[in-house]
C-alpha positions as CSV (number, residue, x, y, z in Angstrom):
1,M,74.4,133.0,118.4
2,A,73.6,129.8,117.1
3,G,75.4,130.4,113.5
4,S,78.4,131.8,115.6
5,V,79.3,129.2,117.8
6,S,78.3,127.3,114.2
7,A,81.3,128.8,112.4
8,I,83.9,128.8,115.3
9,S,83.8,125.7,116.2
10,S,83.9,124.6,112.5
11,V,87.0,127.5,112.7
12,W,88.7,125.4,115.8
13,F,88.3,121.6,113.2
14,K,90.1,123.2,110.4
15,N,92.5,124.8,112.6
16,L,93.1,121.2,114.3
17,W,92.7,120.0,111.7
18,C,95.6,121.7,109.1
19,R,97.6,121.1,112.1
20,T,97.2,117.2,112.2
21,L,98.1,117.3,108.9
22,W,101.1,119.2,109.0
23,L,102.4,117.3,112.5
24,A,105.2,116.0,110.3
25,T,106.9,119.2,109.9
26,L,106.2,120.9,113.5
27,N,108.7,120.5,115.8
28,E,106.4,121.7,118.7
29,V,101.9,121.6,118.4
30,N,100.8,124.8,119.7
31,C,96.8,125.0,121.7
32,P,94.1,125.6,118.3
33,R,92.1,127.5,121.3
34,C,95.5,129.6,123.0
35,D,98.6,129.2,120.8
36,A,100.9,127.8,123.7
37,S,102.6,124.9,123.5
38,T,101.1,121.5,123.9
39,R,102.7,118.4,126.7
40,T,101.6,114.7,125.0
41,L,100.0,112.9,127.4
42,E,99.5,109.4,126.1
43,T,100.7,107.8,122.3
44,R,99.4,105.7,121.5
45,R,98.1,103.4,117.4
46,A,95.4,105.4,115.8
47,P,92.5,102.3,115.9
48,E,92.9,102.0,112.5
49,G,96.3,101.0,111.9
50,D,97.4,103.7,109.4
51,A,98.1,106.5,113.0
52,V,100.5,107.3,115.7
53,R,97.3,109.3,118.3
54,R,98.9,111.7,120.7
55,R,96.7,113.5,123.4
56,R,97.8,116.6,124.3
57,E,96.9,119.0,127.1
58,C,97.9,123.0,127.2
59,P,99.8,124.7,130.3
60,S,98.4,127.8,129.7
61,C,94.6,127.4,129.3
62,G,94.1,123.8,130.4
63,H,92.5,122.6,126.8
64,R,93.2,118.8,126.6
65,F,93.0,117.4,122.3
66,T,93.7,114.8,120.5
67,T,96.6,115.0,117.2
68,Y,96.5,112.3,114.6
69,E,100.0,112.0,112.8
70,R,100.3,109.9,109.1
71,A,103.4,109.3,107.5
72,V,103.2,110.9,104.1
73,P,103.1,109.0,100.7
74,E,105.9,108.7,99.2
75,S,105.6,109.7,95.4
76,L,106.2,107.6,93.0
77,V,108.3,109.4,89.7
78,V,108.5,107.9,86.2
79,V,111.8,109.9,84.2
80,K,111.2,110.1,80.6
81,R,113.7,109.6,77.8
82,D,114.5,112.9,77.4
83,G,114.6,113.5,81.1
84,H,112.4,114.9,83.1
85,R,109.7,113.6,85.5
86,Q,106.1,112.8,85.6
87,P,104.6,111.0,88.7
88,F,103.8,107.8,88.1
89,N,100.0,106.7,87.1
90,R,99.3,103.2,87.3
91,E,95.6,103.6,85.5
92,K,98.0,105.1,82.6
93,L,99.8,102.2,83.3
94,L,97.3,99.6,83.2
95,G,95.5,101.9,80.2
96,A,98.5,100.4,78.1
97,L,97.7,97.2,79.2
98,V,95.0,97.1,78.7
99,R,95.1,98.5,75.1
100,A,97.8,96.1,75.1
101,S,95.4,93.1,75.1
102,H,92.8,94.2,73.4
103,K,90.3,91.5,71.4
104,R,92.7,89.0,73.2
105,D,91.9,86.0,75.6
106,V,93.9,88.0,79.1
107,D,92.1,87.9,82.3
108,P,91.6,91.8,83.8
109,R,93.1,90.4,87.0
110,K,96.6,89.4,85.8
111,L,96.9,93.1,83.4
112,Q,96.7,94.2,87.3
113,T,98.5,92.1,89.2
114,I,101.2,93.4,86.0
115,A,100.4,97.0,87.2
116,E,100.3,96.5,90.9
117,R,103.8,94.4,90.6
118,I,105.2,96.9,88.6
119,E,104.2,100.2,91.2
120,Q,105.9,97.9,93.4
121,H,109.0,97.8,91.3
122,V,109.3,101.8,91.2
123,H,108.8,102.1,94.8
124,D,111.0,99.8,96.2
125,S,113.8,101.6,94.0
126,G,113.9,104.6,95.2
127,G,110.2,106.3,94.4
128,E,112.0,106.2,90.6
129,L,112.3,104.2,87.7
130,T,113.1,105.1,83.9
131,A,109.9,105.1,81.4
132,A,112.3,101.9,79.3
133,R,112.4,99.9,82.3
134,I,109.0,100.2,83.0
135,G,108.4,99.3,79.2
136,E,110.2,96.3,80.2
137,L,108.3,95.2,83.5
138,C,105.3,95.4,80.7
139,L,106.7,93.5,78.5
140,E,108.0,90.5,81.0
141,G,104.6,90.4,82.4
142,L,102.2,90.6,79.3
143,E,104.7,87.3,78.4
144,K,104.2,85.2,80.7
145,I,99.7,85.6,80.2
146,D,100.0,86.1,76.6
147,R,102.8,86.3,73.5
148,G,99.6,88.5,70.9
149,A,99.4,90.8,73.5
150,Y,103.2,91.1,74.3
151,L,103.7,92.0,70.2
152,Q,101.3,94.8,70.4
153,F,103.2,96.6,72.9
154,A,106.3,95.6,71.7
155,G,105.2,97.5,69.1
156,T,104.6,100.8,70.9
157,L,108.2,100.7,71.7
158,R,110.4,102.5,70.3
159,V,113.3,100.2,70.8
160,A,111.1,96.4,70.1
161,P,113.4,93.5,72.2
162,P,115.4,92.4,70.6
163,E,113.9,88.9,69.3
164,L,111.5,91.5,67.3
165,S,114.6,92.8,65.9
């Protein structure tokens, strides 16, 4: 008997969790017990501040439950030279910066800062940026912290900066 109760409660929890995840796409939230439309009793910010917490009640069966609505993070995209798009990968960018500063006396925190600044720039430009522009931003950041790393990174680009041509 205990196993069946646990199985039922885990199915109920999974159902509620899925409903909470997809809440942004739903026009109404249905009761996890009887599948009838529910009404909102109370809305407030979740303690972590990253979600909206809503207390709901089903008018049919009287069941009360809580949902959490969270914003889906915007996906960041890099537009390659040939036009195809791929997801922005901060770790890949950071790896390129680390390779450019190999055997140089460069503080890794400064490379992190460059990567963060570029990620913010992609976000600010509507979530999409060309690979060439990302390369330019990398060069701008590296030029400020180490000329050798700047030259190393510039050597990997197809179009060299004007001062190197």
